[in-house]
C-alpha positions as CSV (number, residue, x, y, z in Angstrom):
1,X,-50.5,67.1,36.3
2,X,-51.9,70.0,38.3
3,X,-55.0,70.2,36.1
4,X,-55.6,66.5,36.5
5,X,-55.2,66.9,40.3
6,X,-57.7,69.8,40.3
7,X,-60.2,67.7,38.2
8,X,-59.8,64.8,40.6
9,X,-60.4,66.9,43.7
10,X,-63.4,68.7,42.1
11,X,-64.9,65.3,41.3
12,X,-64.3,64.1,44.8
13,X,-66.0,67.2,46.3
14,X,-69.0,66.9,44.0
15,X,-69.4,63.3,44.8
16,X,-68.9,63.8,48.5
17,X,-71.9,66.1,48.6
18,X,-73.9,63.0,47.8
19,X,-72.4,60.5,50.1
20,X,-74.6,57.5,50.5
21,X,-74.6,53.9,51.6
22,X,-77.3,51.3,50.9
23,X,-78.6,51.2,54.4
24,X,-76.0,49.5,56.4
25,X,-78.9,49.1,58.6
26,X,-79.2,46.0,56.4
27,X,-76.0,44.7,58.1
28,X,-77.3,45.8,61.5
29,X,-80.4,43.8,60.9
30,X,-78.5,40.7,59.8
31,X,-79.4,38.6,62.8
32,X,-78.6,35.1,61.6
33,X,-75.0,33.7,61.7
34,X,-73.9,30.2,60.8
35,X,-70.1,29.7,60.9
36,X,-69.7,29.6,64.7
37,X,-72.1,26.6,65.2
38,X,-73.1,25.4,61.6
39,X,-76.7,26.2,62.6
40,X,-78.7,29.3,61.6
41,X,-78.8,31.0,64.9
42,X,-79.8,34.5,65.8
43,X,-76.8,36.7,66.5
44,X,-78.1,37.3,70.0
45,X,-77.7,33.6,70.7
46,X,-74.1,33.4,69.5
47,X,-71.2,33.3,72.0
48,X,-68.7,34.2,69.3
49,X,-67.8,37.4,67.5
50,X,-69.0,37.0,63.9
51,X,-68.7,39.6,61.2
52,X,-71.2,39.1,58.4
53,X,-70.6,40.7,55.0
54,X,-73.9,40.6,53.2
55,X,-74.7,40.4,49.5
56,X,-75.7,44.1,49.7
57,X,-72.4,45.2,51.1
58,X,-70.6,43.2,48.4
59,X,-72.8,44.9,45.7
60,X,-71.7,48.2,47.2
61,X,-68.0,47.3,46.8
62,X,-68.0,46.2,43.2
63,X,-64.7,46.8,41.5
64,X,-62.7,46.1,44.7
65,X,-60.9,42.9,45.6
66,X,-61.9,40.4,48.2
67,X,-58.9,41.1,50.3
68,X,-59.5,44.9,50.3
69,X,-63.1,44.3,51.6
70,X,-62.1,41.9,54.3
71,X,-59.2,44.3,55.3
72,X,-61.8,46.9,56.4
73,X,-63.1,44.7,59.3
74,X,-62.1,44.7,62.9
75,X,-59.2,42.6,64.1
76,X,-57.9,42.0,60.6
77,X,-54.8,43.2,58.7
78,X,-54.1,42.0,55.2
79,X,-50.7,43.3,54.0
80,X,-50.3,43.5,50.2
81,X,-53.9,44.3,49.5
82,X,-52.9,47.8,48.5
83,X,-49.8,46.8,46.6
84,X,-49.0,45.5,43.1
85,X,-51.7,42.9,42.1
86,X,-49.0,40.1,42.1
87,X,-48.0,40.8,45.7
88,X,-48.4,37.9,48.1
89,X,-51.0,38.6,50.8
90,X,-50.2,38.4,54.5
91,X,-53.3,37.8,56.6
92,X,-53.1,38.6,60.3
93,X,-56.0,38.2,62.7
94,X,-55.6,39.0,66.4
95,X,-51.9,38.6,66.0
96,X,-52.2,35.3,64.2
97,X,-50.6,34.7,60.9
98,X,-51.7,33.1,57.6
99,X,-51.4,29.5,58.8
100,X,-53.7,30.4,61.8
101,X,-56.5,31.7,59.6
102,X,-58.7,29.1,58.0
103,X,-60.6,29.8,54.7
104,X,-63.8,27.9,53.7
105,X,-65.6,28.1,50.4
106,X,-69.1,26.8,50.5
107,X,-68.2,24.9,53.7
108,X,-65.1,23.2,52.3
109,X,-61.6,24.1,53.6
110,X,-59.3,25.4,50.9
111,X,-55.5,25.5,51.3
112,X,-52.4,25.0,49.2
113,X,-50.0,22.4,50.7
114,X,-47.1,23.8,48.6
115,X,-47.4,27.2,50.1
116,X,-45.1,28.1,53.0
117,X,-48.0,28.3,55.5
118,X,-50.4,26.1,53.5
119,X,-52.7,29.1,53.2
120,X,-55.3,30.1,50.5
121,X,-54.6,32.9,48.0
122,X,-57.5,35.4,48.0
123,X,-56.4,36.6,44.6
124,X,-58.0,33.5,43.1
125,X,-61.4,34.8,44.0
126,X,-63.6,37.2,42.1
127,X,-65.8,39.4,44.4
128,X,-68.6,39.2,41.8
129,X,-69.0,35.5,42.4
130,X,-69.5,35.7,46.1
131,X,-72.9,35.8,47.9
132,X,-71.8,36.5,51.4
133,X,-68.8,36.2,53.8
134,X,-68.8,35.3,57.5
135,X,-65.7,35.9,59.7
136,X,-65.6,34.1,63.0
137,X,-62.8,35.4,65.1
138,X,-61.1,33.4,67.9
139,X,-60.1,29.7,67.9
140,X,-62.6,27.5,66.1
141,X,-60.6,24.3,65.7
142,X,-63.3,22.1,67.3
143,X,-65.6,22.6,64.3
144,X,-63.0,23.3,61.6
145,X,-59.8,21.6,62.5
146,X,-56.1,22.5,62.3
147,X,-55.4,26.1,61.2
148,X,-58.5,27.7,62.7
149,X,-56.6,29.3,65.6
150,X,-57.3,33.0,65.2
151,X,-60.2,33.1,62.6
152,X,-62.4,31.3,60.2
153,X,-63.3,33.1,57.0
154,X,-66.3,31.3,55.5
155,X,-67.2,32.4,51.9
156,X,-70.5,31.4,50.2
157,X,-70.6,31.7,46.5
158,X,-73.7,32.7,44.5
159,X,-76.4,30.2,43.6
160,X,-78.2,29.7,40.4
161,X,-80.8,32.2,39.2
162,X,-84.4,31.1,39.6
163,X,-85.2,31.8,36.0
164,X,-84.4,29.4,33.2
165,X,-81.5,31.5,32.0
166,X,-79.8,34.6,33.3
167,X,-76.6,36.3,32.2
168,X,-74.6,38.8,34.3
169,X,-71.8,40.8,32.7
170,X,-69.5,42.9,34.8
171,X,-66.6,45.0,33.6
172,X,-64.4,47.7,35.2
173,X,-61.3,49.6,34.3
174,X,-59.1,52.1,36.1
175,X,-55.7,53.4,36.8
176,X,-52.8,51.6,38.6
177,X,-50.4,54.2,39.8
178,X,-48.2,55.1,42.7
179,X,-48.4,58.3,44.8
180,X,-45.5,59.8,42.8
181,X,-46.7,58.7,39.3
182,X,-50.1,60.3,38.8
183,X,-50.5,60.0,35.1
184,X,-54.1,58.6,35.1
185,X,-53.4,56.1,32.4
186,X,-55.8,53.1,32.2
187,X,-53.9,50.1,33.4
188,X,-56.2,47.8,35.3
189,X,-59.0,45.8,33.7
190,X,-61.4,43.3,35.2
191,X,-64.1,41.4,33.3
192,X,-66.5,38.6,34.2
193,X,-69.6,36.9,32.7
194,X,-71.8,34.4,34.5
195,X,-74.6,32.2,33.1
196,X,-77.1,30.5,35.5
197,X,-80.6,29.2,35.7
198,X,-83.0,26.6,37.0
199,X,-84.7,24.0,34.9
200,X,-87.2,22.1,37.1
201,X,-85.0,20.2,39.5
202,X,-81.8,21.0,37.7
203,X,-79.6,24.1,38.4
204,X,-76.5,25.4,36.7
205,X,-74.0,28.2,37.0
206,X,-70.9,28.9,34.9
207,X,-68.7,32.0,35.4
208,X,-65.7,33.3,33.5
209,X,-63.5,36.0,35.0
210,X,-60.3,37.8,33.8
211,X,-58.1,40.4,35.4
212,X,-55.1,42.3,34.0
213,X,-53.0,45.1,35.6
214,X,-49.9,47.0,34.6
215,X,-48.1,50.2,35.5
216,X,-46.9,49.3,38.9
217,X,-43.5,47.9,40.0
218,X,-43.5,45.3,42.7
219,X,-40.4,46.8,44.3
220,X,-39.9,50.5,45.0
221,X,-37.4,51.8,42.5
222,X,-36.5,55.1,40.7
223,X,-37.3,53.7,37.3
224,X,-40.7,52.1,38.4
225,X,-40.3,49.1,36.1
226,X,-43.8,47.9,35.2
227,X,-44.7,44.4,36.6
228,X,-47.8,43.0,35.0
229,X,-50.3,40.7,36.6
230,X,-52.9,38.6,34.8
231,X,-55.6,36.1,36.0
232,X,-58.1,34.1,34.2
233,X,-60.5,31.5,35.6
234,X,-63.7,29.5,35.1
235,X,-66.1,28.2,37.7
236,X,-68.9,25.7,37.2
237,X,-71.6,24.3,39.4
238,X,-74.4,21.9,38.6
239,X,-77.1,20.9,41.0
240,X,-80.0,18.5,41.1
241,X,-82.8,18.2,43.7
242,X,-84.0,14.6,43.7
243,X,-86.7,15.5,46.2
244,X,-87.3,17.8,49.1
245,X,-84.9,15.8,51.2
246,X,-82.0,15.0,49.0
247,X,-79.9,17.4,46.8
248,X,-76.5,17.1,45.1
249,X,-74.1,19.7,43.7
250,X,-71.0,19.1,41.6
251,X,-68.6,22.0,41.2
252,X,-65.2,22.7,39.6
253,X,-62.9,25.6,38.9
254,X,-59.6,26.4,37.2
255,X,-57.6,29.6,37.8
256,X,-54.3,30.6,36.3
257,X,-52.2,33.6,37.4
258,X,-49.1,35.1,35.8
259,X,-47.1,37.6,37.7
260,X,-44.0,39.6,37.0
261,X,-42.2,39.9,40.3
262,X,-39.0,41.5,41.7
263,X,-36.3,39.6,43.6
264,X,-33.0,40.0,45.3
265,X,-29.5,40.7,44.2
266,X,-26.3,38.9,45.4
267,X,-26.3,41.1,48.5
268,X,-29.9,40.2,49.3
269,X,-31.2,43.7,48.4
270,X,-34.7,43.9,46.9
271,X,-34.3,45.3,43.3
272,X,-36.1,45.3,40.0
273,X,-35.6,42.0,38.2
274,X,-37.2,40.1,35.4
275,X,-38.4,37.3,37.7
276,X,-41.8,35.7,37.1
277,X,-44.3,33.7,39.1
278,X,-46.9,31.5,37.4
279,X,-49.5,29.3,39.1
280,X,-52.4,27.1,38.2
281,X,-55.1,25.9,40.6
282,X,-57.7,23.3,39.6
283,X,-60.5,22.0,41.9
284,X,-63.4,19.6,41.7
285,X,-65.8,18.6,44.4
286,X,-69.3,17.6,45.5
287,X,-71.8,19.0,48.0
288,X,-74.6,16.7,49.1
289,X,-77.4,17.3,51.7
290,X,-79.9,14.8,53.0
291,X,-82.6,16.2,55.2
292,X,-84.8,14.2,57.6
293,X,-87.3,15.0,60.3
294,X,-85.2,16.8,62.8
295,X,-81.8,17.0,61.2
296,X,-79.7,16.7,58.1
297,X,-76.5,15.0,56.9
298,X,-74.1,17.0,54.8
299,X,-71.1,15.7,52.8
300,X,-68.5,18.1,51.5
301,X,-65.6,16.8,49.5
302,X,-63.0,18.4,47.2
303,X,-59.9,17.4,45.3
304,X,-57.4,20.2,44.3
305,X,-54.2,20.4,42.4
306,X,-51.7,23.3,42.5
307,X,-48.8,24.0,40.1
308,X,-46.5,26.9,40.9
309,X,-43.4,28.0,39.1
310,X,-40.8,30.7,39.9
311,X,-38.6,31.9,37.0
312,X,-35.5,33.6,38.3
313,X,-31.8,33.1,38.9
314,X,-32.8,30.4,41.3
315,X,-35.7,28.8,39.5
316,X,-38.1,26.4,41.3
317,X,-41.3,24.5,40.8
318,X,-43.9,23.3,43.3
319,X,-46.6,20.7,42.8
320,X,-49.2,19.8,45.4
321,X,-52.4,17.8,45.7
322,X,-55.1,18.0,48.4
323,X,-58.1,15.9,49.2
324,X,-60.5,17.2,51.9
325,X,-63.7,15.5,53.1
326,X,-66.1,16.6,55.8
327,X,-69.3,14.7,56.7
328,X,-71.5,15.8,59.6
329,X,-74.9,15.2,61.0
330,X,-76.9,18.2,62.3
331,X,-79.7,17.3,64.7
332,X,-82.2,19.4,66.5
333,X,-83.1,17.7,69.7
334,X,-85.7,20.3,70.6
335,X,-86.1,24.0,70.7
336,X,-83.2,24.3,73.1
337,X,-80.5,21.7,72.0
338,X,-78.7,21.5,68.6
339,X,-75.9,19.0,67.9
340,X,-73.3,18.4,65.3
341,X,-71.4,15.1,65.0
342,X,-68.9,14.9,62.2
343,X,-65.7,13.5,60.7
344,X,-63.1,15.5,58.8
345,X,-60.3,14.0,56.8
346,X,-57.4,15.7,54.9
347,X,-54.8,14.1,52.6
348,X,-52.1,16.5,51.4
349,X,-49.1,15.9,49.1
350,X,-46.4,18.2,47.8
351,X,-43.3,17.7,45.7
352,X,-40.1,19.5,46.8
353,X,-36.8,17.5,46.3
354,X,-39.1,14.5,46.7
355,X,-42.8,13.9,47.3
356,X,-44.0,14.4,50.9
357,X,-47.4,13.9,52.4
358,X,-49.5,13.8,55.5
359,X,-53.0,12.8,56.5
360,X,-55.4,13.9,59.2
361,X,-58.6,12.2,60.5
362,X,-60.6,14.2,63.0
363,X,-63.9,13.2,64.6
364,X,-65.7,16.1,66.4
365,X,-68.8,16.9,68.3
366,X,-70.5,20.3,69.0
367,X,-73.4,21.1,71.2
368,X,-75.5,24.3,71.3
369,X,-77.9,25.1,74.0
370,X,-80.4,28.1,73.6
371,X,-82.6,28.7,76.6
372,X,-85.8,30.8,76.8
373,X,-84.4,32.8,79.7
374,X,-81.3,34.2,78.0
375,X,-78.5,31.6,78.7
376,X,-76.8,30.2,75.6
377,X,-73.9,27.7,75.5
378,X,-71.8,26.6,72.5
379,X,-69.3,23.9,73.3
380,X,-67.4,21.2,71.4
381,X,-64.5,18.7,71.3
382,X,-62.3,17.4,68.5
383,X,-59.7,14.6,68.4
384,X,-57.0,15.5,66.0
385,X,-55.3,12.4,64.5
386,X,-52.2,13.2,62.5
387,X,-50.2,10.4,60.8
388,X,-46.9,11.9,62.0
389,X,-47.9,13.7,65.3
390,X,-50.4,11.3,66.8
391,X,-53.6,12.3,68.6
392,X,-54.4,15.6,70.3
393,X,-57.5,16.7,72.1
394,X,-58.9,20.2,71.7
395,X,-62.1,21.8,73.0
396,X,-64.1,25.0,73.3
397,X,-66.7,26.6,75.6
398,X,-68.6,29.7,74.6
399,X,-71.3,30.8,77.0
400,X,-73.4,33.9,76.6
401,X,-76.3,35.6,78.4
402,X,-78.8,37.8,76.6
403,X,-81.2,40.3,78.2
404,X,-83.9,41.5,75.8
405,X,-85.4,44.9,76.3
406,X,-88.0,47.0,74.6
407,X,-87.6,48.5,71.1
408,X,-86.6,45.0,69.7
409,X,-83.1,45.2,71.2
410,X,-81.0,43.2,73.6
411,X,-77.8,43.3,75.8
412,X,-75.5,40.3,75.4
413,X,-72.6,39.3,77.6
414,X,-70.4,36.6,76.2
415,X,-67.2,34.7,76.8
416,X,-65.1,32.1,75.2
417,X,-62.3,29.6,76.1
418,X,-60.9,27.8,73.1
419,X,-57.9,25.7,72.2
420,X,-56.4,24.9,68.9
421,X,-53.7,22.7,67.4
422,X,-51.7,23.6,64.3
423,X,-49.4,21.1,62.7
424,X,-46.4,22.4,60.6
425,X,-46.9,22.7,56.9
426,X,-45.2,20.4,54.4
427,X,-43.1,23.4,53.4
428,X,-42.0,24.0,57.0
429,X,-41.0,20.3,57.3
430,X,-39.6,19.5,53.9
431,X,-39.5,22.7,51.7
432,X,-36.5,24.1,49.8
433,X,-35.8,26.9,52.3
434,X,-35.1,26.5,56.0
435,X,-37.0,23.2,56.3
436,X,-36.9,21.5,59.7
437,X,-38.5,18.0,60.0
438,X,-38.1,18.1,63.8
439,X,-40.7,20.9,64.3
440,X,-43.4,20.4,66.9
441,X,-47.1,21.4,66.3
442,X,-48.2,24.8,67.6
443,X,-50.7,24.9,70.4
444,X,-52.9,27.8,71.0
445,X,-55.3,28.9,73.8
446,X,-57.6,31.9,73.5
447,X,-59.8,33.6,76.1
448,X,-62.1,36.4,75.2
449,X,-65.0,38.3,76.9
450,X,-67.2,41.0,75.7
451,X,-70.6,42.6,75.4
452,X,-73.0,43.5,72.6
453,X,-75.9,46.0,72.6
454,X,-78.6,46.5,70.0
455,X,-81.4,49.1,69.9
456,X,-84.4,48.9,67.6
457,X,-82.4,47.0,64.9
458,X,-80.8,50.4,63.9
459,X,-77.9,50.4,66.3
460,X,-75.4,47.7,67.3
461,X,-72.4,48.3,69.5
462,X,-70.0,45.6,70.6
463,X,-66.7,45.4,72.5
464,X,-64.4,42.6,73.6
465,X,-61.1,41.8,75.1
466,X,-59.0,38.7,74.0
467,X,-55.9,37.0,75.2
468,X,-54.0,34.4,73.1
469,X,-51.2,32.2,74.4
470,X,-49.1,30.2,71.9
471,X,-46.8,27.3,72.5
472,X,-44.2,26.1,70.0
473,X,-44.8,29.0,67.6
474,X,-42.9,28.3,64.3
475,X,-40.5,31.1,63.7
476,X,-37.7,31.9,61.1
477,X,-34.5,31.9,63.1
478,X,-30.9,32.0,61.7
479,X,-31.8,30.8,58.2
480,X,-34.3,28.1,59.2
481,X,-37.6,27.3,60.9
482,X,-37.6,26.6,64.7
483,X,-40.1,26.4,67.5
484,X,-40.1,29.3,69.9
485,X,-38.6,28.2,73.2
486,X,-41.0,30.3,75.3
487,X,-44.7,30.9,75.3
488,X,-45.9,33.9,73.2
489,X,-48.7,36.1,74.3
490,X,-51.0,38.3,72.2
491,X,-53.8,40.4,73.7
492,X,-56.1,43.1,72.3
493,X,-59.4,45.0,72.2
494,X,-62.0,45.2,69.4
495,X,-64.8,47.8,69.3
496,X,-67.5,47.9,66.6
497,X,-70.5,50.2,65.8
498,X,-73.1,49.8,63.1
499,X,-75.9,52.4,63.0
500,X,-78.6,53.8,60.8
501,X,-79.7,56.9,62.8
502,X,-81.6,58.5,59.9
503,X,-83.7,56.9,57.2
504,X,-81.0,57.0,54.5
505,X,-77.8,57.5,56.5
506,X,-75.7,54.6,57.8
507,X,-72.4,54.3,59.7
508,X,-69.9,51.5,60.2
509,X,-66.9,51.9,62.4
510,X,-64.5,49.7,64.2
511,X,-61.3,50.0,66.3
512,X,-58.7,47.3,66.9
513,X,-55.8,47.2,69.4
514,X,-53.3,44.3,69.2
515,X,-50.2,43.9,71.4
516,X,-47.6,41.1,71.7
517,X,-45.9,40.9,75.1
518,X,-42.9,39.7,73.1
519,X,-41.3,41.8,70.3
520,X,-42.9,39.7,67.6
521,X,-45.8,41.8,66.3
522,X,-44.3,41.8,62.8
523,X,-46.5,43.6,60.2
524,X,-49.2,43.9,62.7
525,X,-50.3,47.5,63.6
526,X,-51.0,48.1,67.3
527,X,-53.9,50.4,66.5
528,X,-56.2,50.3,63.5
529,X,-59.4,52.3,62.8
530,X,-62.0,51.9,60.0
531,X,-64.9,54.3,59.4
532,X,-67.6,54.3,56.7
533,X,-70.5,56.6,56.2
534,X,-73.2,56.3,53.7
535,X,-76.4,58.1,52.5
536,X,-78.9,56.7,50.1
537,X,-79.8,59.6,47.8
538,X,-82.5,57.8,45.9
539,X,-83.6,54.3,45.6
540,X,-81.3,54.0,42.6
541,X,-78.3,56.1,43.6
542,X,-75.7,55.2,46.2
543,X,-72.3,56.5,47.4
544,X,-70.0,56.0,50.4
545,X,-66.9,57.5,51.9
546,X,-64.6,55.3,54.0
547,X,-61.5,56.1,56.1
548,X,-58.8,53.8,57.4
549,X,-56.1,54.6,59.9
550,X,-53.2,52.1,60.3
551,X,-50.7,52.7,63.1
552,X,-46.9,52.3,62.5
553,X,-45.9,48.8,61.7
554,X,-42.9,46.9,63.0
555,X,-41.0,44.7,60.4
556,X,-37.9,43.5,62.2
557,X,-35.0,44.7,64.3
558,X,-33.0,45.6,61.1
559,X,-35.8,47.8,59.6
560,X,-37.2,51.0,61.0
561,X,-40.9,51.3,62.0
562,X,-43.1,51.9,59.0
563,X,-44.9,55.2,59.4
564,X,-48.6,55.2,60.2
565,X,-51.0,56.3,57.4
566,X,-54.5,57.5,56.7
567,X,-56.5,56.4,53.6
568,X,-59.8,57.8,52.3
569,X,-61.8,55.9,49.7
570,X,-64.9,57.1,47.7
571,X,-67.4,54.9,46.0
572,X,-70.7,55.6,44.1
573,X,-73.2,53.7,42.0
574,X,-76.3,54.4,40.0
575,X,-79.0,52.1,38.6
576,X,-80.9,53.8,35.7
577,X,-82.7,50.6,35.0
578,X,-83.5,48.5,38.1
579,X,-82.2,45.0,38.2
580,X,-80.8,45.4,34.6
581,X,-77.8,47.7,34.5
582,X,-75.7,49.4,37.2
583,X,-72.9,51.8,36.9
584,X,-70.3,52.2,39.6
585,X,-67.0,54.0,40.3
586,X,-64.6,54.8,43.0
587,X,-61.5,56.7,44.0
588,X,-59.0,54.9,46.4
589,X,-56.4,56.8,48.5
590,X,-58.3,60.0,47.8
591,X,-55.7,62.3,49.2
592,X,-52.9,60.4,47.5
593,X,-51.0,59.6,50.7
594,X,-47.5,58.0,50.4
595,X,-47.2,54.9,52.6
596,X,-45.5,51.5,53.0
597,X,-47.1,48.3,54.4
598,X,-44.2,46.0,53.5
599,X,-40.6,47.4,53.5
600,X,-39.3,47.9,49.9
601,X,-42.5,47.1,48.1
602,X,-44.7,49.5,46.2
603,X,-48.1,50.7,47.3
604,X,-50.8,52.4,45.4
605,X,-51.4,56.2,45.3
606,X,-54.7,57.8,44.2
607,X,-56.4,55.5,41.8
608,X,-59.7,55.9,39.9
609,X,-61.9,53.1,38.6
610,X,-65.2,52.9,36.6
611,X,-67.4,50.0,35.7
612,X,-70.8,48.5,35.0
613,X,-72.9,45.4,35.7
614,X,-75.5,44.2,33.1
615,X,-78.1,41.6,33.9
616,X,-79.9,40.0,31.0
């Protein structure tokens, strides 16, 4: 064991001497954002805080999970991302919980009506299939509807290769061990292969992916019973451009997961058990765009089915269906005015003791004004029409003012006032545990103000303050779901810095402060810091060192505060043959720190992974 530890430390020190990052100046230069307005606007003209994870940053994190990458961004905490692979993920943004964070894939909302919060499972995604990610923080319900109360995570998948045929093979393997069990056995395997190409007006892309992990118990125990996790999936996308104006894409995917999980004994203590959780998600949809002189019409539609099964002393099955359609017209009035007029419909069904369903039909309008003297305004309205809860009006106003200066930089002052409306999930209303059909919808109001400064495209600094006020928050009280009697308040500060001071050196760092006035900040750290430094050794060789500090976490009045912890991660890659083959590797939790992010559940110690990507 000691020898292995010495080898690991020696490897880390050697690699550390060559720390690099593929010019995060690339991220600092990313000026165009889409998700806050649905138009490609320069960052300087946006009144929202948008985090853009570029394709280059994704390439520099190969071998990691989607949740681990997103968890490194400001204002975000994803509990379970450093645990057993079968662990459910808790996504918290600005104090908001899973049901207040909306996920889009290629512009289409994804959610599971059978889930407690109706949220999307990031474990279904493979990072290798993603082109970019945009995270818009703050209420964005006017554009994206119910659930977009604290953030919208918009994921864009890869498009077809421009050649007639292209094959990309990626594989990685590594350890899967706790802080106390450092045996360095290979126990985590990820593989994917993608075929894509372009034949005149026709495009195609097919991807297969597989993940298997072993060696880690879901629950903390003396015997460390191994709970396996496996995932396999296939994604397809076929497109056809009829002419320069009209294009059509048809897509589909099927993903299956199998997890060995741990449950509770008769005294409700978390223990090692032989419980299992199996799921299957299938999805089919269409993306269509028609362009005309000053605008375009886009139709997004998808139908999804979910099957979930718990095998335990209290077995249960869940089946759900979901149909989502969004059609909107984008129109550029002139160089200053941009408009979006759209209609969003959702039809959700889930089977508990009986089949339950709801439908939503929302018309919405959004207007963007970009002046030539620095004033920018992004505003919109939406009328939420729920079959059970009636109509509800929501709106947003996001002004900003930009002052450009020499050296291709600017100073931006921005603010936002937004409202959102979140109807209870089918599980909250009719599920098997604690359901309450009398729940009222949550109402949310967010105010934020901040500033952003850039200098010569190599330095971007931003800071903001936000304040969220929630009415009718759905809480678990005395064995069931109830609306909070009082208003809940969350406030916080977010600071970010992206810099490339030297030719090959880059820095990313952010700090988040979140505080609830009420004692409800469950699983949300008050302070969180992320830091990443990189240095491009050569054009073909890259490495990075990242650091994350997570402040102590409150679980509930019956559990002690979880201790704060510090994590260091090391990553490197090398391309001996440009655009053909790339080798990568990494060490997570470099110092092998012991920590907990969810009481009673296992977290990972020092782990090593190696892999490659081959393009043919």
